[in-house]
C-alpha positions in Angstrom: 15.0 -3.3 8.1 14.2 -3.9 11.1 15.9 -2.2 14.1 16.9 -5.6 15.7 18.3 -6.9 12.8 20.2 -3.1 12.3 21.4 -3.4 15.5 22.8 -7.4 15.3 24.3 -6.4 12.2 26.2 -3.7 13.7 27.5 -6.0 16.7 28.7 -8.0 14.6 30.7 -5.6 13.0 32.4 -4.1 15.4 33.3 -7.2 16.6 34.5 -8.4 13.8 36.9 -5.0 13.6 37.6 -5.9 18.1 39.1 -9.5 16.6 40.3 -7.5 13.9 42.6 -6.2 16.0 43.3 -8.7 18.4 44.5 -10.3 15.3 46.9 -7.3 14.9 47.8 -6.8 18.2 49.3 -10.8 18.3 50.8 -10.1 15.7 52.4 -6.9 16.9 53.9 -9.1 20.3 55.1 -11.9 18.3 57.4 -9.4 16.6 58.3 -7.6 19.8 58.6 -10.8 22.2 58.7 -8.1 25.6 56.7 -9.2 28.1 55.6 -5.5 27.9 54.0 -6.0 24.8 52.4 -9.3 26.2 50.5 -7.5 29.1 48.9 -5.1 26.9 47.8 -8.0 24.3 46.1 -9.6 27.7 44.4 -6.0 28.5 43.0 -5.8 25.2 41.8 -8.8 25.1 40.3 -8.5 28.0 37.8 -5.3 26.4 37.8 -6.8 23.5 35.8 -9.5 25.8 34.2 -7.0 28.0 32.5 -5.1 24.7 31.9 -8.1 22.8 29.3 -8.7 25.8 27.7 -5.4 26.3 27.2 -4.8 22.3 25.2 -8.6 23.1 23.5 -7.3 25.8 22.5 -4.1 23.6 21.4 -6.9 21.0 18.9 -8.3 23.5 17.8 -6.0 24.9 17.2 -3.5 21.5 15.2 -6.8 20.3 12.8 -6.6 23.8 12.1 -3.0 22.7 11.2 -4.1 19.4 9.2 -6.8 20.7 7.4 -4.6 23.4 6.5 -2.7 20.9 4.9 -4.9 18.8 2.6 -6.2 21.1 1.7 -3.1 22.4 0.6 -2.3 19.1 -1.0 -5.7 18.3 -3.1 -5.6 22.5 -4.0 -2.1 20.6 -5.3 -2.8 18.0 -6.9 -5.8 19.7 -8.8 -3.6 21.9 -9.7 -0.4 19.2 -13.4 0.0 18.1 -13.3 -0.9 14.0 -13.4 1.8 12.0 -17.0 3.0 10.3 -17.2 1.9 6.6 -17.1 5.0 4.2 -19.7 4.9 1.8 -18.8 3.8 -1.6 -19.0 6.3 -4.3 -20.7 5.7 -7.5 -19.9 7.3 -10.8 -23.2 9.9 -11.7 -25.6 8.0 -14.0 -24.9 8.7 -17.3 -26.9 11.6 -19.1 -30.1 11.3 -20.4 -31.4 11.2 -23.8 -33.5 12.5 -25.8 -35.9 9.5 -26.1 -35.1 9.0 -21.8 -36.6 12.5 -21.1 -39.8 11.6 -23.3 -40.3 9.4 -21.8 -40.0 10.0 -18.3 -40.5 14.3 -18.1 -42.3 15.1 -21.4 -39.3 17.2 -22.5 -39.7 16.5 -25.7 -42.6 17.4 -28.1 -42.0 14.0 -30.4 -44.5 15.9 -33.3 -41.7 18.7 -33.7 -38.7 17.0 -34.6 -38.2 15.4 -37.9 -38.4 11.9 -39.2 -34.9 11.5 -39.6 -34.6 13.1 -36.2 -37.1 11.0 -34.6 -35.7 7.8 -36.4 -32.0 8.4 -34.4 -34.4 8.4 -31.1 -36.0 4.7 -32.7 -32.4 3.9 -33.5 -30.9 4.4 -30.0 -33.8 2.6 -28.7 -32.9 0.1 -29.8 -36.2 -0.5 -31.9 -36.4 -2.2 -35.3 -38.5 -1.7 -38.6 -38.8 1.6 -38.4 -37.0 2.3 -41.4 -40.5 2.7 -43.5 -42.8 4.5 -41.1 -44.4 7.7 -41.7 -43.2 10.7 -39.2 -47.3 9.8 -37.5 -45.9 5.8 -37.3 -42.4 7.1 -35.7 -44.3 9.7 -32.8 -46.8 7.0 -32.0 -44.1 3.7 -32.1 -41.5 6.5 -29.8 -44.5 7.2 -27.2 -45.8 3.8 -26.5 -43.8 2.8 -22.7 -41.2 0.1 -23.1 -42.3 -3.5 -21.9 
């Protein structure tokens, strides 16, 4: 809840309590019927009126302070230098497979691999028709650059 709304709510509550006290005092005067009680009632009415005016002024002042603060913040935001954009950090690239490293670095010697390993590499590479090939044909197939 904003400061202004809180101040208004508090002022309304105080005013309601003051009016309630005034009604009680009026009822007491009716019962008493004396001149001094009526005079006291009039004095209380004047105090309540002064209090109400003060609360209303306080609410206006609080609202003005809130508006001034908001206006200052808006002016500051409009004149402020924009912050430099932060770079977007992306995830690390996926780890290289044996096929990738063989193609790029020559780290894996295909001729030392078994037929089962060569077939697994061909499957990972998404190649087709490798199941009936010999080891030499698999090495040749895996060694050729991809288009």
